[in-house]
N, C-alpha and C positions, 0 to 999 in steps of 0.2 A: 289429799295428795297421793296417799299410798294407793287408794283405789284407782285413781287415774293412771298412775304409773303401771299398776298391775294390768289394767285393760289394754294399755298401749303395748305392753310386753307380749300380749297374746296375739296381736295382729299378725306378725310374721309367721307365728306358728300355725294360725288358721289358714293363712295363704298357702303355706307349704303343704298342709294337710289337704287342702282343696286341689292343689296341683297333683299331689300323689294319687288322690282318688280319681281325678279326671284321667290321669295317665293309665291307671289300672283299668278303668272302664273302657278306655280306647283299646287297650291291649286285649281285653276280653272280647270286645266286638270284632277286632281284627282277627283274633284267633278262632272265632266261631266259624265253622265250615259253611260256605255258601250253599244254598240249595242246589242240588244237581239239576242240570238243564233237562228239558223234556227230550226223551228219545222215543223213537217209534216202537221199539221193543217193549219198553216199560208201559207206554201208553196203551198199546194193544193188550198187554197182559191185564192191566187194570180194567180196561173196557170189557174184556171177556169175563173177568171175575164178577163184575157188577151186572152183567147182561142176563136177562131172562127173555129168550126169543118167544114171539107169539106162536101159537099152535100151528098156524098156516105157513110159517117160515120154513122153506125147504132148501135153503142154502146149505152147502156142505158143512160149514162151520156151525150153523144153528143145529143141525142134526147131531153133530158130535157133542154139542153142549147139552142136548137132552139126554145123552148117555152118561152125564155126570163126569165127563173127562175134564181134568184140569187143563190149563193153557198149554203147558209143555206137551202133554200127551196129545191134545187135539191138534195143535199146530204141527207136530211131528208127522201126523198122518196126512198133511196137506202140502207136502214139499215146500216148506217155508223159505222165502227169500226175505231176510230181515237186514236191511241196509241202514244202520243207524247213521252212518256218515252222510247219507243223502236224505235221511228222514223219510224213507220209503219202504214199503213191504208188499209182498205178494204171497198169497196162500192158494195154491192150485191143487186140485185133486177131486176125489169123489167120496161120498158117504152113502150108506144104505138107507133107503126109504123104508117106512114100516111095512110096505107090501112086498119088499124084497128087491125092488128095482133100485137104480142108482140115481143120485143127484150129482151132477158133474159141473164144476164151475171154478171161478177164480174170484178172490177178493183182493182188490188193490186198495192200499191205504197210503196216505202221505200227510205229513205235518207241514203246515204253512205258518211259519212263526211270525209273531209280532214282537217277541223278545225271546230271551233264552228260556223263559219259564212260562210263556203263554203263546197261544196261537189257535188255529183252527185245524181240526182233524177232518180229512175227507175220506170217506169209506165208500168204495164202489163195488157192488156185487154184480156179477154176470154169470148166470147159471141156467142149466137145463135140467128139469125134473119132471117125471111122469108125462113126457112128450111135449112139454111146454118150456120155452126159453124165455127168461125174464132178465131185466136189469133194473138196478136202483142205485141211488146215491144218497148218502147221509152226510150231514155236516154237524160237527160238534165243537163247541167253544171250550177250550181248555185253559186252565190257569192253576198253577201249583197252589195248593191250600184252599181251593174253591171247588164246589161241586161242578161236575161237567154239565154243560147246558146245550141240549139239542138246538140247532139253528134251522129256521125255515130257509128254504132255497132263496127266497126273495131277499133275505137279510145278507146274503153272501155274494150272489152273482147278479149281474145286470139282467134286465128283462130280455129274453130271447124270443124272437118271432120265427114263425115257420120259414119265412123267406130268408132268414139268416142261415138256415140249414139246407136250403135247396139250391141246386145248380140250374136256376131258371124257373119257368112256370111249372107247377106241379103236374105230374103225369095223371092220366085218368084214374088210376087206382088210388091216388092220394088226394083227389079233389074232395073237399068237404071233410077231410081227416085232419085233426089237430095232432101234430107231432109231439111225441114225448121227448124228453132229453135225459141223457145220462152223462155224467162227468167223469172223465178218465184222468186221474192224477198223473203227474210226470215224475220220473225218477231223478233226472239229472238237472232239473231247473225248477223254477217256481211257477210253471205254467199249468194250465188245466184245459183239457180239450172237451168241448161240448159236442155230443154226438146225437143224431136223431134216432129215436126209437119208435116203433109202431107195434100194435097188437099182433098176435099170431094170425088172426083172421085177415088183417090188412096185408100182412106179409105174404100170406098164401094167395090172396087176390092178385097182388103184384106179380108173383111168380107165375100165376096162370096166364097173365097177359104178356109175359116175357120181359117184365120191367125189373132191372137190377137196381135194388135200392142203394147199393154202394155207389152206383154211377149217377143217380139223380139226387143224392144228398151229399153234403160236404161237412167236414168238421169246422167248428168255430173255436179259434184259439183265444183263451183268456189268460191274463197275467195277474199274479198276486201283488196287491198293494199293501205292504206291511203297515204303513202309516194309518190307513183307514180300516184295516182288517177285512178287506173285500177284494173280490176279483174284478178286473176291468177288461174291456175288449183290447185285444192286441192291435186292432186296426179300426 
């Protein structure tokens, strides 16, 4: 009888202790600071720190990286526009090539978020070096606490055909030519603009025939779909 009475007497105490512990756990969880949301400045700083450009990369930022400059010093030399409010950045300027000439260009970057702590980073480089002008776009999957994952273009954007980028039938200088595509991120919305690109040789051929590529090609507008983590056609 004494044992039973003793056991019953501990039940309220155990319940109280459980409630106290639960309450403390909840307070600790509530008090723990939430991870900071992704910002374009911090993302680019981390990308730059982990980046090892290939030897053939002649973009202004890559050349500054080979000089062992940190992010603050390198970005300061490229007239940075870092707009965390719109998750957008631009780095414009020039860097010296090993032969003494200059590489001139702009890197545009934007975050397309799926949540406050995950999304896709779009990096577009447009530059001229050693007499050649080039463009490229890279896509990177980001998530706080995980390694960054480079994404293939086909994983992020819909298939784009040459006719999507042409204002009618191709002119003679573009017949038989497969157009390249670069993607320009937007600063003030979640759009992405697909633009036709061609090799320097094709561009020179069109110029010789008096064909203005800006008049025979057109941009294709894409919009970000946060639910799927992909871009879709705007029309």
